C-alpha positions as CSV (number, residue, x, y, z in Angstrom):
1,M,51.5,4.4,21.5
2,R,49.0,1.5,21.0
3,A,46.0,2.4,18.8
4,V,42.8,0.9,17.4
5,I,41.1,2.0,14.2
6,V,37.3,1.8,14.0
7,D,35.6,2.5,10.7
8,D,33.0,0.5,8.7
9,E,34.7,1.3,5.4
10,R,37.6,-1.0,4.6
11,L,39.2,1.5,2.2
12,A,39.1,4.2,4.8
13,R,40.9,1.9,7.3
14,K,43.5,1.0,4.7
15,E,44.2,4.6,3.8
16,L,44.6,5.6,7.5
17,L,47.0,2.7,8.0
18,R,49.0,4.0,5.0
19,L,49.1,7.5,6.5
20,L,50.1,6.2,9.9
21,S,53.1,4.3,8.5
22,A,54.8,7.7,8.5
23,H,54.4,7.7,12.3
24,P,56.2,4.6,13.6
25,E,55.5,5.5,17.3
26,I,51.9,4.6,16.6
27,E,51.3,0.8,16.9
28,I,48.0,-0.3,15.4
29,I,47.0,-3.3,17.6
30,G,43.6,-3.8,16.0
31,E,40.9,-2.7,13.5
32,A,37.2,-3.0,13.8
33,A,34.5,-2.5,11.1
34,S,31.6,-2.0,13.6
35,G,31.0,-0.5,17.1
36,T,30.2,-3.9,18.5
37,A,33.5,-5.4,17.3
38,A,35.3,-2.3,18.5
39,L,33.8,-2.6,22.0
40,A,35.2,-6.1,22.5
41,L,38.6,-5.1,21.0
42,I,39.0,-2.0,23.2
43,Q,37.9,-3.8,26.4
44,K,40.4,-6.6,25.7
45,H,43.5,-4.5,24.7
46,E,42.9,-1.2,26.4
47,P,44.6,1.0,23.7
48,D,46.1,4.4,24.3
49,L,44.5,5.9,21.2
50,L,41.3,5.4,19.2
51,F,40.7,6.5,15.7
52,L,36.9,6.5,15.5
53,D,34.4,7.0,12.7
54,I,31.2,8.6,13.8
55,E,28.5,7.5,11.3
56,M,28.4,3.7,11.3
57,P,25.5,1.3,10.9
58,G,24.1,-0.3,14.1
59,M,26.2,1.5,16.6
60,T,27.5,5.0,16.0
61,G,30.8,6.3,17.3
62,F,28.8,8.2,19.9
63,D,27.1,5.0,21.0
64,L,30.4,3.2,21.3
65,L,31.8,5.9,23.6
66,D,28.7,5.7,25.8
67,R,29.5,2.1,26.5
68,L,33.2,2.5,27.4
69,R,34.0,2.7,31.1
70,D,37.4,4.3,30.6
71,L,38.2,6.3,27.4
72,P,41.4,6.2,25.6
73,D,42.4,9.4,23.8
74,V,40.1,9.8,20.8
75,I,40.6,11.2,17.3
76,F,37.4,11.3,15.3
77,T,37.5,10.5,11.6
78,T,34.4,11.4,9.6
79,A,33.1,12.3,6.1
80,Y,30.6,14.7,7.6
81,D,31.3,18.3,8.4
82,Q,28.0,19.4,10.0
83,H,26.3,17.9,13.0
84,A,29.1,15.5,14.1
85,L,31.9,18.0,14.0
86,K,29.8,20.7,15.5
87,A,29.0,18.5,18.5
88,F,32.7,17.9,19.2
89,E,34.2,21.2,18.0
90,V,35.1,22.3,21.5
91,N,35.6,19.2,23.6
92,A,37.1,16.6,21.2
93,L,40.8,15.9,21.3
94,D,40.7,16.3,17.6
95,Y,38.7,15.3,14.5
96,L,39.8,14.6,11.0
97,L,37.6,15.2,8.0
98,K,37.9,12.6,5.2
99,P,39.9,12.5,3.0
100,I,42.5,12.9,5.7
101,S,45.5,14.9,4.9
102,P,49.0,14.0,6.2
103,A,49.4,17.5,7.7
104,R,46.1,17.2,9.7
105,L,47.0,13.8,10.9
106,A,50.4,15.0,12.1
107,A,48.8,17.9,13.9
108,A,46.3,15.6,15.6
109,L,49.1,13.2,16.8
110,Q,51.0,16.1,18.2
111,K,48.0,16.9,20.4
112,V,47.9,13.3,21.5
113,R,51.6,13.4,22.5
114,G,50.8,16.5,24.7
115,R,47.8,14.7,26.2
116,Q,49.8,11.6,27.0
117,T,51.8,13.5,29.5
118,Q,48.7,14.2,31.5
119,L,46.4,12.0,33.5
120,R,43.8,10.5,31.1
121,G,40.9,9.2,33.2
122,Q,38.2,10.5,30.7
123,I,34.5,10.0,30.5
124,F,32.1,10.6,27.5
125,L,29.0,12.7,28.2
126,R,26.1,13.4,25.8
127,D,23.2,15.8,26.3
128,A,21.0,15.8,23.2
129,E,23.1,17.2,20.4
130,R,26.0,18.3,22.6
131,C,28.8,16.0,23.6
132,W,31.9,16.2,25.8
133,I,35.0,14.2,26.5
134,V,35.8,15.2,30.1
135,R,38.6,14.3,32.4
136,V,37.1,12.8,35.5
137,T,39.2,15.0,37.7
138,D,37.4,18.1,36.2
139,I,34.0,16.9,37.4
140,D,32.9,18.7,40.6
141,I,29.4,17.4,41.3
142,L,27.0,14.7,40.0
143,E,23.4,15.4,41.0
144,S,20.6,12.9,40.6
145,E,17.5,13.9,38.7
146,G,15.4,10.7,38.5
147,N,16.8,8.5,35.8
148,Y,19.2,11.3,34.7
149,T,22.3,12.8,36.3
150,R,23.3,16.4,36.1
151,V,27.1,16.7,35.8
152,F,28.9,19.9,37.0
153,F,32.2,20.7,35.4
154,G,33.6,24.1,34.7
155,S,30.7,26.2,33.6
156,E,28.8,23.3,32.1
157,R,25.8,21.6,33.7
158,P,24.6,18.9,31.2
159,L,21.8,16.5,32.0
160,I,23.0,13.0,31.2
161,A,21.0,9.8,30.7
162,G,21.8,7.3,33.5
163,S,21.2,7.1,37.3
164,L,23.6,8.5,39.9
165,A,24.2,4.9,41.1
166,A,25.4,3.9,37.6
167,F,27.8,6.8,37.5
168,E,29.0,6.0,41.0
169,Q,30.0,2.5,39.8
170,R,32.2,4.1,37.1
171,L,34.1,6.5,39.4
172,D,36.9,5.9,41.8
173,P,35.5,5.7,45.3
174,T,38.6,7.2,46.7
175,G,38.1,10.3,44.7
176,F,34.3,10.8,44.9
177,F,32.2,11.0,48.0
178,R,28.5,10.3,48.4
179,A,27.5,13.6,50.0
180,S,23.8,12.9,50.1
181,R,21.2,10.7,48.4
182,R,21.2,13.0,45.4
183,H,24.9,14.1,45.3
184,L,28.3,12.7,44.6
185,I,31.2,15.2,45.0
186,N,34.8,15.2,43.9
187,L,36.9,15.4,47.0
188,N,39.5,17.4,45.1
189,G,36.9,19.8,44.0
190,I,36.0,21.0,47.5
191,Q,36.9,24.7,47.9
192,S,35.7,25.3,51.4
193,T,33.5,23.9,54.2
194,E,31.2,25.6,56.7
195,L,28.6,24.6,59.2
196,D,24.9,25.1,58.5
197,P,22.5,26.1,61.3
198,G,22.0,22.4,62.2
199,A,25.8,22.0,62.7
200,N,26.1,19.9,59.5
201,L,28.7,20.5,56.9
202,L,28.0,22.7,53.9
203,V,30.6,22.4,51.2
204,T,31.4,24.9,48.5
205,M,32.8,23.4,45.3
206,R,35.2,25.0,42.9
207,C,32.4,25.4,40.4
208,G,30.7,27.7,42.9
209,E,27.8,25.3,43.9
210,K,27.1,24.4,47.5
211,V,26.1,20.9,48.7
212,A,24.6,20.3,52.1
213,L,25.5,17.1,53.9
214,S,23.5,15.1,56.4
215,R,24.8,14.6,60.0
216,R,26.0,11.1,59.2
217,Q,27.7,12.1,55.9
218,S,29.2,15.2,57.6
219,S,30.8,13.0,60.2
220,Q,32.3,10.7,57.5
221,L,33.6,13.6,55.5
222,R,35.2,15.2,58.5
223,K,37.2,12.0,59.0
224,I,38.2,11.9,55.4
225,L,39.3,15.5,55.4
226,A,40.7,15.3,58.9
227,L,38.6,18.3,60.0
């Protein structure tokens, strides 16, 4: 498993390397002392796993994730046990509080092994103080709200900075369909379809939301779904 360590503290990187020596299946392919350096390193080598500090000067770990098109699995490493950990306590793969114990590291790596058997395809989302690392396949709808996009997955509906067009460029066009000017929908998230009074398609998504399609988009979706 190819991994990158990102931490502005040299001693912290050295200590993590020492702990990881007990896990020969983890190959450290690079280290970075800043978010800027990490961005270039990750884009070049596309690691499977990222050990990421959160509080770093210039670019935080959150900021770095915002700039990545495709996320590797992420284990956060931090010296802070308040706002950063609270933000990720539900949706992070794992987080390790410094000083990192061998037992906690081993438990985190066990989670990674379980995740590696699944499709990764993750995206980082941030809405004020709340953050999520979400599998793209779990997203049902993206809805434009000006320069922001509301993302529907599970029971969550965060409003994320960035236009719908920007999100569309990041997503697989074979998996997401432009249902209207304001909506992108996950084709695998369609639960049912029906006709509205104007004979256009109205799709119900697995999250329970309904999206109305124009006549043109209805025709295109019928062809895709062979309706």
